[in-house]
C-alpha positions as a Python dict, from the first residue, in 0.01 Angstrom:
ca = {
    (1, 'M'): (0, 0, 0),
    (2, 'Q'): (-114, -265, 248),
    (3, 'H'): (-390, -478, 102),
    (4, 'N'): (-660, -345, 338),
    (5, 'I'): (-561, 21, 365),
    (6, 'V'): (-790, 265, 186),
    (7, 'C'): (-807, 607, 350),
    (8, 'F'): (-467, 599, 522),
    (9, 'R'): (-263, 489, 221),
    (10, 'T'): (-23, 787, 249),
    (11, 'R'): (25, 760, 624),
    (12, 'H'): (365, 589, 600),
    (13, 'L'): (512, 878, 398),
    (14, 'D'): (685, 1192, 518),
    (15, 'Q'): (434, 1479, 491),
    (16, 'P'): (155, 1246, 376),
    (17, 'W'): (-79, 1540, 315),
    (18, 'S'): (128, 1680, 28),
    (19, 'L'): (10, 1664, -332),
    (20, 'E'): (339, 1506, -438),
    (21, 'N'): (305, 1217, -195),
    (22, 'Y'): (-61, 1164, -281),
    (23, 'R'): (34, 1136, -647),
    (24, 'S'): (304, 884, -555),
    (25, 'V'): (36, 635, -445),
    (26, 'G'): (-176, 691, -756),
    (27, 'G'): (-355, 1005, -645),
    (28, 'Y'): (-575, 1179, -905),
    (29, 'K'): (-507, 899, -1156),
    (30, 'Q'): (-867, 779, -1137),
    (31, 'L'): (-1001, 1130, -1196),
    (32, 'E'): (-770, 1173, -1493),
    (33, 'R'): (-874, 835, -1637),
    (34, 'I'): (-1244, 913, -1597),
    (35, 'L'): (-1216, 1250, -1770),
    (36, 'N'): (-972, 1142, -2042),
    (37, 'D'): (-1168, 830, -2131),
    (38, 'K'): (-1504, 1001, -2083),
    (39, 'I'): (-1631, 713, -1871),
    (40, 'P'): (-2009, 747, -1837),
    (41, 'P'): (-2123, 849, -1487),
    (42, 'E'): (-2365, 556, -1471),
    (43, 'H'): (-2073, 313, -1509),
    (44, 'I'): (-1900, 464, -1206),
    (45, 'L'): (-2224, 462, -1010),
    (46, 'E'): (-2265, 92, -1082),
    (47, 'R'): (-1914, 20, -953),
    (48, 'I'): (-1986, 203, -629),
    (49, 'K'): (-2301, -5, -586),
    (50, 'Q'): (-2107, -326, -657),
    (51, 'S'): (-1844, -233, -399),
    (52, 'A'): (-2104, -248, -117),
    (53, 'L'): (-1969, 81, 19),
    (54, 'R'): (-2196, 201, 298),
    (55, 'G'): (-2197, 544, 460),
    (56, 'R'): (-1923, 576, 721),
    (57, 'G'): (-2087, 861, 912),
    (58, 'G'): (-2312, 646, 1129),
    (59, 'A'): (-2624, 543, 940),
    (60, 'G'): (-2454, 292, 709),
    (61, 'F'): (-2679, 366, 411),
    (62, 'P'): (-2556, 220, 77),
    (63, 'T'): (-2359, 496, -96),
    (64, 'G'): (-2441, 402, -455),
    (65, 'L'): (-2811, 390, -378),
    (66, 'K'): (-2792, 732, -213),
    (67, 'W'): (-2619, 879, -517),
    (68, 'S'): (-2888, 738, -744),
    (69, 'F'): (-3154, 944, -563),
    (70, 'L'): (-3014, 1263, -717),
    (71, 'S'): (-3158, 1293, -1066),
    (72, 'R'): (-2907, 1392, -1335),
    (73, 'G'): (-3181, 1477, -1580),
    (74, 'K'): (-3304, 1794, -1413),
    (75, 'P'): (-3134, 2104, -1567),
    (76, 'I'): (-3098, 2280, -1230),
    (77, 'Q'): (-2814, 2345, -990),
    (78, 'K'): (-2734, 2054, -759),
    (79, 'Y'): (-2496, 2037, -464),
    (80, 'L'): (-2257, 1789, -305),
    (81, 'I'): (-2169, 1825, 63),
    (82, 'C'): (-1900, 1643, 260),
    (83, 'N'): (-1990, 1610, 629),
    (84, 'S'): (-1672, 1646, 839),
    (85, 'D'): (-1854, 1768, 1149),
    (86, 'E'): (-1749, 1456, 1346),
    (87, 'G'): (-1905, 1554, 1678),
    (88, 'E'): (-1976, 1202, 1806),
    (89, 'P'): (-1778, 1143, 2130),
    (90, 'G'): (-1504, 888, 2077),
    (91, 'T'): (-1477, 956, 1702),
    (92, 'C'): (-1160, 1103, 1551),
    (93, 'K'): (-1115, 917, 1220),
    (94, 'D'): (-1228, 1194, 984),
    (95, 'H'): (-993, 1442, 1149),
    (96, 'D'): (-699, 1214, 1068),
    (97, 'I'): (-809, 1185, 705),
    (98, 'L'): (-824, 1564, 675),
    (99, 'M'): (-485, 1609, 839),
    (100, 'L'): (-301, 1321, 668),
    (101, 'N'): (-471, 1267, 331),
    (102, 'P'): (-688, 1566, 229),
    (103, 'H'): (-623, 1524, -145),
    (104, 'Q'): (-789, 1182, -146),
    (105, 'L'): (-1106, 1339, -8),
    (106, 'I'): (-1089, 1610, -275),
    (107, 'E'): (-1049, 1355, -554),
    (108, 'G'): (-1337, 1153, -412),
    (109, 'M'): (-1558, 1462, -407),
    (110, 'I'): (-1473, 1555, -766),
    (111, 'I'): (-1554, 1203, -886),
    (112, 'A'): (-1880, 1203, -687),
    (113, 'A'): (-1970, 1542, -836),
    (114, 'Y'): (-1905, 1405, -1186),
    (115, 'V'): (-2139, 1113, -1120),
    (116, 'L'): (-2407, 1335, -966),
    (117, 'G'): (-2383, 1605, -1230),
    (118, 'T'): (-2316, 1887, -987),
    (119, 'T'): (-2072, 2173, -1029),
    (120, 'V'): (-2051, 2301, -669),
    (121, 'G'): (-1946, 2128, -349),
    (122, 'Y'): (-1916, 2230, 15),
    (123, 'H'): (-1692, 2069, 273),
    (124, 'Y'): (-1837, 2128, 621),
    (125, 'L'): (-1591, 2098, 909),
    (126, 'R'): (-1655, 2113, 1282),
    (127, 'G'): (-1565, 2447, 1437),
    (128, 'E'): (-1282, 2299, 1647),
    (129, 'F'): (-1106, 2161, 1336),
    (130, 'W'): (-906, 2476, 1271),
    (131, 'H'): (-578, 2302, 1183),
    (132, 'A'): (-761, 2052, 962),
    (133, 'F'): (-942, 2342, 797),
    (134, 'Q'): (-611, 2511, 715),
    (135, 'R'): (-468, 2188, 573),
    (136, 'C'): (-776, 2138, 355),
    (137, 'E'): (-760, 2499, 239),
    (138, 'Q'): (-401, 2442, 125),
    (139, 'A'): (-497, 2116, -50),
    (140, 'I'): (-784, 2284, -235),
    (141, 'K'): (-551, 2564, -342),
    (142, 'E'): (-305, 2308, -482),
    (143, 'A'): (-586, 2123, -660),
    (144, 'Y'): (-699, 2446, -830),
    (145, 'Q'): (-340, 2523, -933),
    (146, 'E'): (-304, 2179, -1093),
    (147, 'G'): (-633, 2208, -1280),
    (148, 'Y'): (-823, 1944, -1079),
    (149, 'L'): (-1077, 2201, -958),
    (150, 'G'): (-1248, 2493, -1127),
    (151, 'K'): (-1377, 2542, -1479),
    (152, 'N'): (-1301, 2293, -1756),
    (153, 'I'): (-1109, 2047, -1535),
    (154, 'L'): (-810, 1907, -1725),
    (155, 'G'): (-965, 2033, -2049),
    (156, 'S'): (-1259, 1794, -2013),
    (157, 'G'): (-1540, 2048, -2013),
    (158, 'V'): (-1634, 1938, -1658),
    (159, 'D'): (-1666, 2212, -1393),
    (160, 'F'): (-1647, 2175, -1017),
    (161, 'D'): (-1581, 2434, -747),
    (162, 'L'): (-1520, 2326, -387),
    (163, 'Y'): (-1541, 2537, -72),
    (164, 'N'): (-1447, 2464, 288),
    (165, 'T'): (-1683, 2600, 552),
    (166, 'L'): (-1650, 2592, 931),
    (167, 'G'): (-1937, 2535, 1169),
    (168, 'A'): (-1948, 2657, 1527),
    (169, 'G'): (-1896, 2320, 1696),
    (170, 'A'): (-2259, 2218, 1756),
    (171, 'Y'): (-2312, 1840, 1777),
    (172, 'I'): (-2653, 1867, 1612),
    (173, 'C'): (-2496, 1999, 1290),
    (174, 'G'): (-2370, 1647, 1221),
    (175, 'E'): (-2732, 1574, 1127),
    (176, 'E'): (-2745, 1643, 756),
    (177, 'T'): (-3039, 1882, 743),
    (178, 'A'): (-2911, 2080, 1043),
    (179, 'L'): (-2578, 2097, 859),
    (180, 'I'): (-2757, 2241, 555),
    (181, 'E'): (-2924, 2502, 774),
    (182, 'S'): (-2584, 2593, 918),
    (183, 'I'): (-2427, 2638, 573),
    (184, 'E'): (-2717, 2866, 483),
    (185, 'G'): (-2631, 3082, 784),
    (186, 'K'): (-2928, 2974, 994),
    (187, 'R'): (-2958, 2816, 1335),
    (188, 'G'): (-2856, 2450, 1319),
    (189, 'W'): (-3199, 2290, 1357),
    (190, 'P'): (-3292, 1966, 1176),
    (191, 'R'): (-3563, 1994, 914),
    (192, 'F'): (-3884, 1796, 895),
    (193, 'K'): (-3854, 1513, 642),
    (194, 'P'): (-3985, 1463, 378),
    (195, 'P'): (-3881, 1637, 163),
    (196, 'F'): (-3537, 1482, 182),
    (197, 'P'): (-3216, 1663, 74),
    (198, 'A'): (-3206, 1476, -258),
    (199, 'N'): (-3519, 1670, -351),
    (200, 'Y'): (-3497, 1981, -135),
    (201, 'G'): (-3155, 2040, 13),
    (202, 'L'): (-2910, 2329, 19),
    (203, 'Y'): (-3084, 2653, -88),
    (204, 'G'): (-3389, 2442, -169),
    (205, 'L'): (-3209, 2250, -444),
    (206, 'P'): (-3121, 1879, -482),
    (207, 'T'): (-2830, 1787, -256),
    (208, 'T'): (-2628, 1476, -169),
    (209, 'I'): (-2441, 1457, 162),
    (210, 'N'): (-2173, 1201, 240),
    (211, 'N'): (-1928, 1144, 523),
    (212, 'T'): (-1555, 1215, 486),
    (213, 'E'): (-1446, 852, 504),
    (214, 'T'): (-1713, 753, 252),
    (215, 'L'): (-1599, 1001, -13),
    (216, 'A'): (-1229, 936, 54),
    (217, 'S'): (-1287, 566, -22),
    (218, 'V'): (-1410, 631, -377),
    (219, 'P'): (-1075, 677, -562),
    (220, 'V'): (-931, 357, -414),
    (221, 'I'): (-1244, 159, -501),
    (222, 'L'): (-1205, 268, -864),
    (223, 'Q'): (-831, 202, -859),
    (224, 'H'): (-848, -157, -734),
    (225, 'G'): (-1200, -250, -839),
    (226, 'A'): (-1539, -291, -681),
    (227, 'K'): (-1489, -666, -620),
    (228, 'W'): (-1160, -606, -441),
    (229, 'F'): (-1326, -357, -206),
    (230, 'A'): (-1637, -570, -152),
    (231, 'H'): (-1427, -876, -66),
    (232, 'L'): (-1237, -686, 204),
    (233, 'G'): (-1551, -708, 415),
    (234, 'G'): (-1844, -946, 426),
    (235, 'K'): (-2170, -951, 232),
    (236, 'E'): (-2331, -604, 226),
    (237, 'N'): (-2036, -484, 435),
    (238, 'G'): (-1781, -388, 174),
    (239, 'G'): (-1435, -254, 238),
    (240, 'S'): (-1217, -157, 527),
    (241, 'K'): (-1326, 77, 804),
    (242, 'I'): (-1141, 313, 1034),
    (243, 'F'): (-1216, 233, 1397),
    (244, 'S'): (-1138, 491, 1665),
    (245, 'I'): (-1075, 285, 1977),
    (246, 'S'): (-1047, 468, 2308),
    (247, 'G'): (-1106, 422, 2677),
    (248, 'H'): (-930, 157, 2881),
    (249, 'V'): (-690, 17, 2621),
    (250, 'N'): (-313, 32, 2611),
    (251, 'Q'): (-283, 181, 2262),
    (252, 'P'): (-587, 396, 2178),
    (253, 'G'): (-601, 538, 1828),
    (254, 'N'): (-735, 497, 1475),
    (255, 'Y'): (-702, 155, 1311),
    (256, 'E'): (-808, 80, 953),
    (257, 'I'): (-914, -284, 928),
    (258, 'P'): (-1154, -485, 709),
    (259, 'L'): (-1519, -487, 810),
    (260, 'G'): (-1605, -819, 968),
    (261, 'T'): (-1284, -834, 1172),
    (262, 'P'): (-1353, -986, 1517),
    (263, 'F'): (-1357, -727, 1794),
    (264, 'S'): (-1115, -942, 1993),
    (265, 'E'): (-861, -904, 1713),
    (266, 'L'): (-886, -525, 1713),
    (267, 'L'): (-859, -524, 2092),
    (268, 'N'): (-531, -716, 2062),
    (269, 'I'): (-406, -472, 1797),
    (270, 'A'): (-482, -189, 2041),
    (271, 'G'): (-269, -355, 2309),
    (272, 'G'): (-551, -514, 2506),
    (273, 'V'): (-724, -379, 2814),
    (274, 'W'): (-496, -159, 3021),
    (275, 'K'): (-345, -249, 3360),
    (276, 'N'): (-421, -618, 3300),
    (277, 'A'): (-782, -551, 3391),
    (278, 'R'): (-1082, -742, 3261),
    (279, 'I'): (-1314, -591, 3004),
    (280, 'K'): (-1656, -495, 3137),
    (281, 'A'): (-1841, -307, 2865),
    (282, 'V'): (-1799, -167, 2515),
    (283, 'I'): (-1983, 101, 2321),
    (284, 'P'): (-1907, -4, 1962),
    (285, 'G'): (-2009, 296, 1751),
    (286, 'G'): (-1981, 620, 1944),
    (287, 'S'): (-2149, 724, 2268),
    (288, 'S'): (-2498, 742, 2115),
    (289, 'M'): (-2501, 367, 2040),
    (290, 'P'): (-2628, 100, 2282),
    (291, 'V'): (-2364, -39, 2520),
    (292, 'L'): (-2281, -412, 2516),
    (293, 'P'): (-2121, -631, 2784),
    (294, 'G'): (-1755, -702, 2717),
    (295, 'E'): (-1809, -1077, 2690),
    (296, 'V'): (-2070, -1021, 2419),
    (297, 'M'): (-1835, -795, 2223),
    (298, 'K'): (-1553, -1047, 2243),
    (299, 'R'): (-1771, -1286, 2041),
    (300, 'T'): (-1884, -1022, 1789),
    (301, 'R'): (-1747, -916, 1451),
    (302, 'L'): (-1713, -551, 1359),
    (303, 'D'): (-1964, -499, 1081),
    (304, 'Y'): (-2311, -352, 1045),
    (305, 'D'): (-2504, -678, 1056),
    (306, 'S'): (-2312, -855, 1334),
    (307, 'L'): (-2339, -561, 1572),
    (308, 'S'): (-2708, -522, 1493),
    (309, 'K'): (-2765, -887, 1586),
    (310, 'A'): (-2568, -834, 1908),
    (311, 'G'): (-2800, -548, 2006),
    (312, 'S'): (-2605, -238, 1907),
    (313, 'M'): (-2485, -57, 1593),
    (314, 'L'): (-2158, 10, 1412),
    (315, 'G'): (-2230, 385, 1405),
    (316, 'T'): (-1916, 585, 1333),
    (317, 'G'): (-1689, 302, 1443),
    (318, 'A'): (-1589, 481, 1763),
    (319, 'I'): (-1524, 197, 2009),
    (320, 'I'): (-1521, 296, 2377),
    (321, 'V'): (-1379, 25, 2604),
    (322, 'M'): (-1458, 17, 2977),
    (323, 'D'): (-1274, -206, 3226),
    (324, 'E'): (-1403, -383, 3536),
    (325, 'H'): (-1339, -79, 3756),
    (326, 'T'): (-1581, 143, 3563),
    (327, 'C'): (-1888, 270, 3746),
    (328, 'M'): (-2164, 230, 3489),
    (329, 'V'): (-2384, 485, 3667),
    (330, 'N'): (-2111, 745, 3634),
    (331, 'A'): (-2045, 647, 3270),
    (332, 'L'): (-2412, 693, 3180),
    (333, 'A'): (-2425, 1024, 3369),
    (334, 'C'): (-2136, 1156, 3158),
    (335, 'I'): (-2305, 1047, 2836),
    (336, 'T'): (-2649, 1192, 2915),
    (337, 'E'): (-2499, 1518, 3039),
    (338, 'F'): (-2327, 1563, 2703),
    (339, 'Y'): (-2650, 1512, 2509),
    (340, 'Y'): (-2841, 1736, 2747),
    (341, 'E'): (-2591, 2014, 2677),
    (342, 'E'): (-2596, 1953, 2301),
    (343, 'S'): (-2974, 1924, 2248),
    (344, 'C'): (-3078, 2194, 2002),
    (345, 'G'): (-3406, 2235, 2191),
    (346, 'Q'): (-3635, 2214, 1889),
    (347, 'C'): (-3828, 1903, 2000),
    (348, 'T'): (-3995, 1893, 2342),
    (349, 'P'): (-3925, 1522, 2416),
    (350, 'C'): (-3553, 1576, 2355),
    (351, 'R'): (-3526, 1920, 2512),
    (352, 'E'): (-3706, 1824, 2834),
    (353, 'G'): (-3635, 1451, 2844),
    (354, 'S'): (-3258, 1489, 2819),
    (355, 'G'): (-3263, 1711, 3128),
    (356, 'W'): (-3491, 1476, 3318),
    (357, 'V'): (-3275, 1167, 3263),
    (358, 'T'): (-2953, 1355, 3337),
    (359, 'R'): (-3079, 1493, 3669),
    (360, 'L'): (-3226, 1159, 3768),
    (361, 'I'): (-2906, 964, 3693),
    (362, 'K'): (-2695, 1220, 3877),
    (363, 'R'): (-2924, 1188, 4178),
    (364, 'I'): (-2879, 811, 4174),
    (365, 'E'): (-2503, 851, 4141),
    (366, 'A'): (-2500, 1087, 4439),
    (367, 'G'): (-2663, 819, 4656),
    (368, 'Q'): (-3003, 988, 4663),
    (369, 'G'): (-3189, 748, 4436),
    (370, 'K'): (-3537, 625, 4521),
    (371, 'P'): (-3733, 305, 4452),
    (372, 'G'): (-3900, 342, 4115),
    (373, 'D'): (-3630, 568, 3969),
    (374, 'L'): (-3515, 305, 3721),
    (375, 'D'): (-3866, 241, 3594),
    (376, 'C'): (-3905, 618, 3561),
    (377, 'L'): (-3580, 637, 3359),
    (378, 'E'): (-3704, 362, 3131),
    (379, 'Q'): (-4034, 538, 3074),
    (380, 'I'): (-3868, 872, 2997),
    (381, 'A'): (-3633, 708, 2747),
    (382, 'K'): (-3926, 536, 2576),
    (383, 'G'): (-4103, 871, 2561),
    (384, 'I'): (-3807, 1029, 2378),
    (385, 'E'): (-3727, 749, 2133),
    (386, 'G'): (-3893, 788, 1796),
    (387, 'R'): (-4065, 1114, 1887),
    (388, 'T'): (-3817, 1371, 1761),
    (389, 'I'): (-3749, 1525, 1419),
    (390, 'C'): (-3401, 1375, 1396),
    (391, 'A'): (-3217, 1080, 1555),
    (392, 'F'): (-3085, 1291, 1844),
    (393, 'G'): (-3366, 1153, 2060),
    (394, 'E'): (-3236, 801, 2006),
    (395, 'A'): (-2887, 922, 2102),
    (396, 'I'): (-3028, 990, 2448),
    (397, 'A'): (-3270, 698, 2474),
    (398, 'W'): (-3047, 415, 2347),
    (399, 'P'): (-2765, 459, 2602),
    (400, 'V'): (-3014, 486, 2890),
    (401, 'R'): (-3212, 176, 2791),
    (402, 'S'): (-2904, -35, 2710),
    (403, 'F'): (-2722, 55, 3033),
    (404, 'L'): (-3031, -42, 3233),
    (405, 'K'): (-3074, -361, 3031),
    (406, 'H'): (-2721, -491, 3083),
    (407, 'F'): (-2612, -329, 3411),
    (408, 'R'): (-2936, -276, 3603),
    (409, 'A'): (-2800, -446, 3916),
    (410, 'E'): (-2533, -178, 3946),
    (411, 'F'): (-2796, 97, 3935),
    (412, 'E'): (-3007, -89, 4192),
    (413, 'Y'): (-2706, -114, 4424),
    (414, 'H'): (-2658, 264, 4404),
    (415, 'I'): (-3020, 314, 4504),
    (416, 'E'): (-3028, 53, 4782),
    (417, 'H'): (-2690, 131, 4939),
    (418, 'G'): (-2637, 495, 4844),
    (419, 'C'): (-2291, 424, 4704),
    (420, 'C'): (-2111, 266, 4409),
    (421, 'Q'): (-2092, -113, 4389),
    (422, 'V'): (-1756, -98, 4213),
    (423, 'A'): (-1604, 130, 4479),
    (424, 'A'): (-1745, -89, 4756),
    (425, 'R'): (-1589, -397, 4596),
    (426, 'V'): (-1249, -227, 4582),
    (427, 'R'): (-1266, -140, 4950),
}
């Protein structure tokens, strides 16, 4: 295994998803060691904390701390949920884990369940992930046959049952409480918080929810040690991370690299900007994150803290690269139209505001913008941000405000001249 590969450690093998090949790289050895040696759950929890593993689904919350919120002392049913909804535009890392290394996710979930003291887990997949769902179903079947799942796992007295469940493809169900509602058979609407899932989650019982990449990292952390994983990245940014780089690059795809790697290095790995063009802008963490000018990104490292200082967020690690020929008005129109379509409609600022900004940006793009439109856009975005039940409002507001902050002149040109500045320059 390459020294920085965690979730893709079977990728070089023929049929990397098979149980045999997963075992060939040490698969299920950590689970067997934990159960055979009866390692106390609190010891494993401490190692996860020491590893500085942070949630890979977007929020970046420390995983060990999140696990500690679920009390083991209460003699009631608790649940573990893996969030494989992956609806963020530009993100495709979890899908590759499910297709290429599903057994590592399963082992990670069993270990997490042991630490949390839960006997039931649900794996929630986005509705479009039909092939990944089938592969995970086969992997779970094999795990049951080998005694890694079910009652009295490997004769240890530990029980854990795991179920795959498909959503209907709604973006909002990536939000953890909307995901819980979906599993319960309800409309995917986020819940008011508090109470948080650790206290009142699935079926009203304590629940922990983690992202696919997060849980799949657990067996390798235990195999090589918390210090090894922590030292892959920087302080408070432990481990490697899968970055989905797309847009105007020569070799788009998923790349697993240590956190803290300079963006310029990843750009080179991905073949550089296509057609020998210059880089103009980058969205570093999925389309809901603030955009940054290309020159700023070229000086920035890919970790939670560095991107925060630069004015954006790591998010899911979905990097969208835009070259010098990109119309930023059109790019923002595409983003806001997506979020307008995907708004669940529960909160008025999001439901109405997403439509307002989308129609206004499309009017500007069509050459029908008016003086004052940009100030109006800014005010609408401010009126959405922080005023919704979940972070979906920020997913609309942050792109609008960041595009206007960094590329306002391009929007002003559209309004003043009724056409695109980039197209005019080409002519």
